[in-house]
Backbone atoms as SQL, in Angstrom:
CREATE TABLE atoms (id INTEGER PRIMARY KEY, chain TEXT, resi INTEGER, resn TEXT, atom TEXT, x REAL, y REAL, z REAL);
INSERT INTO atoms VALUES
  (1, 'A', 1, 'MET', 'N', -55.012, 28.432, -10.040),
  (2, 'A', 1, 'MET', 'CA', -53.311, 28.707, -9.036),
  (3, 'A', 1, 'MET', 'C', -52.865, 28.821, -8.993),
  (4, 'A', 2, 'ALA', 'N', -52.241, 29.456, -9.740),
  (5, 'A', 2, 'ALA', 'CA', -49.889, 28.446, -9.609),
  (6, 'A', 2, 'ALA', 'C', -49.724, 28.150, -8.723),
  (7, 'A', 3, 'ASP', 'N', -48.775, 27.257, -9.182),
  (8, 'A', 3, 'ASP', 'CA', -48.032, 26.322, -7.136),
  (9, 'A', 3, 'ASP', 'C', -47.311, 27.816, -7.158),
  (10, 'A', 4, 'GLU', 'N', -47.479, 28.327, -5.702),
  (11, 'A', 4, 'GLU', 'CA', -46.247, 29.223, -5.376),
  (12, 'A', 4, 'GLU', 'C', -45.658, 29.116, -4.297),
  (13, 'A', 5, 'LYS', 'N', -44.664, 28.276, -4.413),
  (14, 'A', 5, 'LYS', 'CA', -43.256, 28.333, -4.047),
  (15, 'A', 5, 'LYS', 'C', -43.148, 29.473, -2.792),
  (16, 'A', 6, 'ALA', 'N', -42.908, 28.797, -0.883),
  (17, 'A', 6, 'ALA', 'CA', -42.161, 30.359, -1.048),
  (18, 'A', 6, 'ALA', 'C', -40.956, 29.995, -0.750),
  (19, 'A', 7, 'THR', 'N', -40.039, 31.086, -0.944),
  (20, 'A', 7, 'THR', 'CA', -38.679, 30.940, -1.356),
  (21, 'A', 7, 'THR', 'C', -38.015, 32.107, 0.428),
  (22, 'A', 8, 'PRO', 'N', -37.011, 31.445, 0.392),
  (23, 'A', 8, 'PRO', 'CA', -36.583, 32.406, 1.680),
  (24, 'A', 8, 'PRO', 'C', -36.051, 33.367, 1.202),
  (25, 'A', 9, 'PRO', 'N', -35.410, 34.465, 1.994),
  (26, 'A', 9, 'PRO', 'CA', -35.372, 35.575, 1.356),
  (27, 'A', 9, 'PRO', 'C', -33.992, 35.448, 1.424),
  (28, 'A', 10, 'ALA', 'N', -33.363, 36.582, 0.641),
  (29, 'A', 10, 'ALA', 'CA', -31.779, 36.347, 0.754),
  (30, 'A', 10, 'ALA', 'C', -31.031, 36.769, 1.785),
  (31, 'A', 11, 'ALA', 'N', -30.107, 35.557, 2.075),
  (32, 'A', 11, 'ALA', 'CA', -29.750, 36.010, 2.751),
  (33, 'A', 11, 'ALA', 'C', -28.139, 37.097, 3.372),
  (34, 'A', 12, 'GLU', 'N', -28.511, 37.918, 4.563),
  (35, 'A', 12, 'GLU', 'CA', -27.874, 39.399, 4.037),
  (36, 'A', 12, 'GLU', 'C', -26.312, 39.075, 4.551),
  (37, 'A', 13, 'PRO', 'N', -25.026, 39.226, 3.906),
  (38, 'A', 13, 'PRO', 'CA', -23.989, 39.210, 4.434),
  (39, 'A', 13, 'PRO', 'C', -23.518, 38.982, 5.411),
  (40, 'A', 14, 'ALA', 'N', -22.943, 38.428, 6.782),
  (41, 'A', 14, 'ALA', 'CA', -22.256, 37.990, 7.461),
  (42, 'A', 14, 'ALA', 'C', -21.761, 39.129, 8.089),
  (43, 'A', 15, 'LYS', 'N', -21.455, 40.252, 8.965),
  (44, 'A', 15, 'LYS', 'CA', -20.558, 41.323, 9.001),
  (45, 'A', 15, 'LYS', 'C', -19.123, 39.945, 9.531),
  (46, 'A', 16, 'LYS', 'N', -18.419, 40.330, 8.679),
  (47, 'A', 16, 'LYS', 'CA', -17.150, 39.445, 9.204),
  (48, 'A', 16, 'LYS', 'C', -17.039, 40.131, 10.957),
  (49, 'A', 17, 'GLU', 'N', -16.651, 39.155, 11.526),
  (50, 'A', 17, 'GLU', 'CA', -16.932, 38.742, 12.742),
  (51, 'A', 17, 'GLU', 'C', -14.594, 38.804, 12.972),
  (52, 'A', 18, 'ARG', 'N', -14.543, 40.166, 13.893),
  (53, 'A', 18, 'ARG', 'CA', -13.287, 39.899, 14.345),
  (54, 'A', 18, 'ARG', 'C', -13.418, 39.753, 16.069),
  (55, 'A', 19, 'ASP', 'N', -11.926, 39.015, 15.904),
  (56, 'A', 19, 'ASP', 'CA', -11.376, 38.563, 17.851),
  (57, 'A', 19, 'ASP', 'C', -10.652, 40.119, 17.678),
  (58, 'A', 20, 'LEU', 'N', -11.442, 40.565, 19.239),
  (59, 'A', 20, 'LEU', 'CA', -10.634, 41.923, 20.245),
  (60, 'A', 20, 'LEU', 'C', -10.054, 41.672, 20.089),
  (61, 'A', 21, 'LEU', 'N', -8.177, 42.926, 19.950),
  (62, 'A', 21, 'LEU', 'CA', -6.776, 42.630, 20.412),
  (63, 'A', 21, 'LEU', 'C', -6.774, 43.323, 21.875),
  (64, 'A', 22, 'ILE', 'N', -7.971, 43.644, 22.439),
  (65, 'A', 22, 'ILE', 'CA', -7.871, 44.842, 23.524),
  (66, 'A', 22, 'ILE', 'C', -8.698, 43.674, 24.357),
  (67, 'A', 23, 'VAL', 'N', -8.743, 44.171, 25.699),
  (68, 'A', 23, 'VAL', 'CA', -9.632, 43.593, 26.874),
  (69, 'A', 23, 'VAL', 'C', -10.283, 44.905, 27.229),
  (70, 'A', 24, 'GLN', 'N', -11.612, 44.361, 26.205),
  (71, 'A', 24, 'GLN', 'CA', -12.873, 45.585, 26.022),
  (72, 'A', 24, 'GLN', 'C', -13.133, 46.028, 27.228),
  (73, 'A', 25, 'SER', 'N', -13.592, 45.611, 28.924),
  (74, 'A', 25, 'SER', 'CA', -14.031, 45.946, 29.958),
  (75, 'A', 25, 'SER', 'C', -12.304, 46.702, 30.549),
  (76, 'A', 26, 'LYS', 'N', -11.614, 46.464, 29.958),
  (77, 'A', 26, 'LYS', 'CA', -10.228, 47.635, 30.706),
  (78, 'A', 26, 'LYS', 'C', -10.676, 49.382, 30.049),
  (79, 'A', 27, 'VAL', 'N', -10.779, 49.017, 28.300),
  (80, 'A', 27, 'VAL', 'CA', -10.597, 50.149, 28.002),
  (81, 'A', 27, 'VAL', 'C', -11.335, 50.998, 28.661),
  (82, 'A', 28, 'ARG', 'N', -12.993, 50.272, 28.626),
  (83, 'A', 28, 'ARG', 'CA', -14.076, 51.198, 28.809),
  (84, 'A', 28, 'ARG', 'C', -13.580, 51.458, 30.713),
  (85, 'A', 29, 'GLU', 'N', -13.063, 51.000, 31.359),
  (86, 'A', 29, 'GLU', 'CA', -13.054, 51.550, 32.748),
  (87, 'A', 29, 'GLU', 'C', -11.862, 52.208, 32.821),
  (88, 'A', 30, 'ILE', 'N', -11.405, 52.485, 31.495),
  (89, 'A', 30, 'ILE', 'CA', -10.380, 54.001, 31.719),
  (90, 'A', 30, 'ILE', 'C', -11.378, 55.338, 30.957),
  (91, 'A', 31, 'ILE', 'N', -12.005, 54.606, 30.041),
  (92, 'A', 31, 'ILE', 'CA', -12.462, 55.440, 29.968),
  (93, 'A', 31, 'ILE', 'C', -13.818, 56.104, 30.949),
  (94, 'A', 32, 'ARG', 'N', -14.180, 55.456, 31.256),
  (95, 'A', 32, 'ARG', 'CA', -15.695, 56.040, 32.591),
  (96, 'A', 32, 'ARG', 'C', -14.593, 56.074, 33.777),
  (97, 'A', 33, 'SER', 'N', -13.455, 55.958, 33.427),
  (98, 'A', 33, 'SER', 'CA', -13.014, 57.048, 34.792),
  (99, 'A', 33, 'SER', 'C', -12.555, 58.640, 34.790),
  (100, 'A', 34, 'LYS', 'N', -12.976, 58.414, 33.353),
  (101, 'A', 34, 'LYS', 'CA', -12.654, 60.378, 32.996),
  (102, 'A', 34, 'LYS', 'C', -13.839, 60.598, 32.852),
  (103, 'A', 35, 'GLU', 'N', -15.496, 59.673, 33.366),
  (104, 'A', 35, 'GLU', 'CA', -16.601, 60.042, 32.756),
  (105, 'A', 35, 'GLU', 'C', -17.323, 60.282, 31.643),
  (106, 'A', 36, 'LYS', 'N', -16.413, 59.475, 30.997),
  (107, 'A', 36, 'LYS', 'CA', -17.068, 59.462, 29.428),
  (108, 'A', 36, 'LYS', 'C', -17.122, 58.110, 29.138),
  (109, 'A', 37, 'ARG', 'N', -17.768, 57.849, 27.868),
  (110, 'A', 37, 'ARG', 'CA', -18.490, 56.523, 27.173),
  (111, 'A', 37, 'ARG', 'C', -17.964, 56.327, 26.441),
  (112, 'A', 38, 'ALA', 'N', -18.200, 54.719, 25.722),
  (113, 'A', 38, 'ALA', 'CA', -17.549, 54.272, 24.686),
  (114, 'A', 38, 'ALA', 'C', -18.517, 53.485, 23.816),
  (115, 'A', 39, 'SER', 'N', -18.337, 53.873, 22.574),
  (116, 'A', 39, 'SER', 'CA', -19.359, 52.812, 21.384),
  (117, 'A', 39, 'SER', 'C', -19.033, 51.453, 21.012),
  (118, 'A', 40, 'ASP', 'N', -19.232, 50.739, 21.009),
  (119, 'A', 40, 'ASP', 'CA', -18.806, 48.940, 20.059),
  (120, 'A', 40, 'ASP', 'C', -17.857, 49.724, 19.619),
  (121, 'A', 41, 'ASP', 'N', -18.735, 50.999, 18.503),
  (122, 'A', 41, 'ASP', 'CA', -17.950, 50.917, 17.232),
  (123, 'A', 41, 'ASP', 'C', -16.172, 51.374, 17.399),
  (124, 'A', 42, 'PHE', 'N', -15.852, 51.879, 18.981),
  (125, 'A', 42, 'PHE', 'CA', -14.721, 52.683, 19.336),
  (126, 'A', 42, 'PHE', 'C', -14.035, 51.401, 19.531),
  (127, 'A', 43, 'ILE', 'N', -14.880, 50.665, 19.928),
  (128, 'A', 43, 'ILE', 'CA', -13.419, 48.973, 20.592),
  (129, 'A', 43, 'ILE', 'C', -13.277, 49.087, 19.467),
  (130, 'A', 44, 'THR', 'N', -13.990, 48.273, 18.463),
  (131, 'A', 44, 'THR', 'CA', -13.783, 47.864, 17.654),
  (132, 'A', 44, 'THR', 'C', -11.643, 48.366, 16.606),
  (133, 'A', 45, 'ALA', 'N', -12.158, 50.253, 16.311),
  (134, 'A', 45, 'ALA', 'CA', -11.668, 50.905, 16.002),
  (135, 'A', 45, 'ALA', 'C', -10.377, 50.752, 16.539),
  (136, 'A', 46, 'LEU', 'N', -10.511, 50.431, 17.685),
  (137, 'A', 46, 'LEU', 'CA', -9.340, 51.041, 18.363),
  (138, 'A', 46, 'LEU', 'C', -8.468, 49.570, 18.264),
  (139, 'A', 47, 'SER', 'N', -9.333, 48.440, 18.305),
  (140, 'A', 47, 'SER', 'CA', -8.102, 46.617, 18.709),
  (141, 'A', 47, 'SER', 'C', -8.029, 47.434, 16.979),
  (142, 'A', 48, 'ASP', 'N', -8.558, 47.766, 16.002),
  (143, 'A', 48, 'ASP', 'CA', -8.099, 47.653, 14.811),
  (144, 'A', 48, 'ASP', 'C', -6.498, 48.472, 14.935),
  (145, 'A', 49, 'LEU', 'N', -7.261, 49.272, 15.001),
  (146, 'A', 49, 'LEU', 'CA', -5.631, 50.547, 15.344),
  (147, 'A', 49, 'LEU', 'C', -4.032, 49.493, 15.998),
  (148, 'A', 50, 'VAL', 'N', -4.908, 48.853, 16.996),
  (149, 'A', 50, 'VAL', 'CA', -3.189, 47.915, 17.797),
  (150, 'A', 50, 'VAL', 'C', -3.459, 47.023, 16.621),
  (151, 'A', 51, 'GLN', 'N', -3.570, 46.336, 15.739),
  (152, 'A', 51, 'GLN', 'CA', -3.971, 45.306, 14.351),
  (153, 'A', 51, 'GLN', 'C', -3.040, 45.704, 13.394),
  (154, 'A', 52, 'ARG', 'N', -2.992, 46.853, 12.929),
  (155, 'A', 52, 'ARG', 'CA', -2.189, 47.566, 12.251),
  (156, 'A', 52, 'ARG', 'C', -0.975, 47.991, 12.521),
  (157, 'A', 53, 'SER', 'N', -0.785, 48.013, 14.414),
  (158, 'A', 53, 'SER', 'CA', 0.312, 49.078, 14.857),
  (159, 'A', 53, 'SER', 'C', 1.110, 47.760, 14.736),
  (160, 'A', 54, 'ILE', 'N', 0.525, 46.442, 15.272),
  (161, 'A', 54, 'ILE', 'CA', 1.221, 44.744, 15.159),
  (162, 'A', 54, 'ILE', 'C', 2.288, 45.037, 13.341),
  (163, 'A', 55, 'GLU', 'N', 0.919, 44.692, 12.933),
  (164, 'A', 55, 'GLU', 'CA', 2.090, 44.045, 11.335),
  (165, 'A', 55, 'GLU', 'C', 2.982, 45.689, 10.839),
  (166, 'A', 56, 'LYS', 'N', 2.304, 46.697, 11.145),
  (167, 'A', 56, 'LYS', 'CA', 3.454, 47.250, 10.532),
  (168, 'A', 56, 'LYS', 'C', 5.188, 47.091, 11.714),
  (169, 'A', 57, 'ALA', 'N', 4.950, 46.984, 13.143),
  (170, 'A', 57, 'ALA', 'CA', 5.790, 46.194, 13.929),
  (171, 'A', 57, 'ALA', 'C', 6.793, 45.141, 12.915),
  (172, 'A', 58, 'ILE', 'N', 5.984, 44.408, 12.715),
  (173, 'A', 58, 'ILE', 'CA', 6.549, 43.381, 12.330),
  (174, 'A', 58, 'ILE', 'C', 7.559, 43.290, 11.226),
  (175, 'A', 59, 'GLU', 'N', 6.217, 43.941, 10.043),
  (176, 'A', 59, 'GLU', 'CA', 7.345, 44.943, 9.207),
  (177, 'A', 59, 'GLU', 'C', 8.887, 45.234, 9.388),
  (178, 'A', 60, 'ARG', 'N', 9.302, 46.086, 10.652),
  (179, 'A', 60, 'ARG', 'CA', 10.034, 46.955, 10.735),
  (180, 'A', 60, 'ARG', 'C', 10.651, 45.984, 10.943),
  (181, 'A', 61, 'ALA', 'N', 10.394, 45.008, 11.713),
  (182, 'A', 61, 'ALA', 'CA', 11.590, 43.865, 11.938),
  (183, 'A', 61, 'ALA', 'C', 11.495, 42.911, 11.578),
  (184, 'A', 62, 'VAL', 'N', 11.207, 42.511, 10.686),
  (185, 'A', 62, 'VAL', 'CA', 11.109, 41.481, 9.626),
  (186, 'A', 62, 'VAL', 'C', 12.717, 42.512, 8.725),
  (187, 'A', 63, 'ALA', 'N', 12.221, 44.025, 7.946),
  (188, 'A', 63, 'ALA', 'CA', 12.907, 45.006, 7.263),
  (189, 'A', 63, 'ALA', 'C', 14.758, 44.706, 8.302),
  (190, 'A', 64, 'ASN', 'N', 14.466, 44.757, 9.415),
  (191, 'A', 64, 'ASN', 'CA', 16.168, 44.591, 10.486),
  (192, 'A', 64, 'ASN', 'C', 16.680, 43.595, 10.509),
  (193, 'A', 65, 'GLY', 'N', 15.954, 42.523, 9.984),
  (194, 'A', 65, 'GLY', 'CA', 16.336, 41.297, 10.081),
  (195, 'A', 65, 'GLY', 'C', 16.714, 40.474, 11.335),
  (196, 'A', 66, 'ARG', 'N', 15.450, 41.317, 12.517),
  (197, 'A', 66, 'ARG', 'CA', 15.200, 40.359, 13.470),
  (198, 'A', 66, 'ARG', 'C', 13.686, 39.414, 13.670),
  (199, 'A', 67, 'SER', 'N', 13.885, 38.575, 14.449),
  (200, 'A', 67, 'SER', 'CA', 12.307, 38.146, 14.581),
  (201, 'A', 67, 'SER', 'C', 11.981, 38.377, 16.274),
  (202, 'A', 68, 'THR', 'N', 12.422, 39.415, 16.523),
  (203, 'A', 68, 'THR', 'CA', 11.542, 39.619, 17.925),
  (204, 'A', 68, 'THR', 'C', 11.551, 41.466, 17.582),
  (205, 'A', 69, 'LEU', 'N', 10.059, 41.811, 18.441),
  (206, 'A', 69, 'LEU', 'CA', 9.288, 42.288, 17.649),
  (207, 'A', 69, 'LEU', 'C', 10.212, 43.644, 19.288),
  (208, 'A', 70, 'ARG', 'N', 10.335, 45.093, 19.416),
  (209, 'A', 70, 'ARG', 'CA', 10.620, 46.056, 20.062),
  (210, 'A', 70, 'ARG', 'C', 9.771, 47.084, 19.761),
  (211, 'A', 71, 'ASP', 'N', 10.260, 47.195, 21.087),
  (212, 'A', 71, 'ASP', 'CA', 9.228, 48.613, 21.520),
  (213, 'A', 71, 'ASP', 'C', 9.543, 49.720, 20.267),
  (214, 'A', 72, 'ALA', 'N', 11.225, 49.916, 19.847),
  (215, 'A', 72, 'ALA', 'CA', 11.472, 50.744, 18.489),
  (216, 'A', 72, 'ALA', 'C', 10.270, 50.863, 17.674),
  (217, 'A', 73, 'ASP', 'N', 9.655, 49.605, 17.142),
  (218, 'A', 73, 'ASP', 'CA', 9.188, 48.994, 15.786),
  (219, 'A', 73, 'ASP', 'C', 8.050, 49.632, 15.944),
  (220, 'A', 74, 'LEU', 'N', 7.218, 50.324, 16.943),
  (221, 'A', 74, 'LEU', 'CA', 5.832, 51.384, 17.317),
  (222, 'A', 74, 'LEU', 'C', 6.369, 51.928, 16.609);
């Protein structure tokens, strides 16, 4: 009988964990007040949208020679 070594299954790549930039409970509260529900994917996508908005605002402030972000940068 051949020496069979048990090889562990290949590990699946872990999902990239991201910190949410929104308060999930508050977002869900707003949505529930309209008698709707939100998936986890929606919450993640909303957080990603916030991330992109912040990055664009930073780019605009830098282009205008400012280190302070303003509402106009959105």
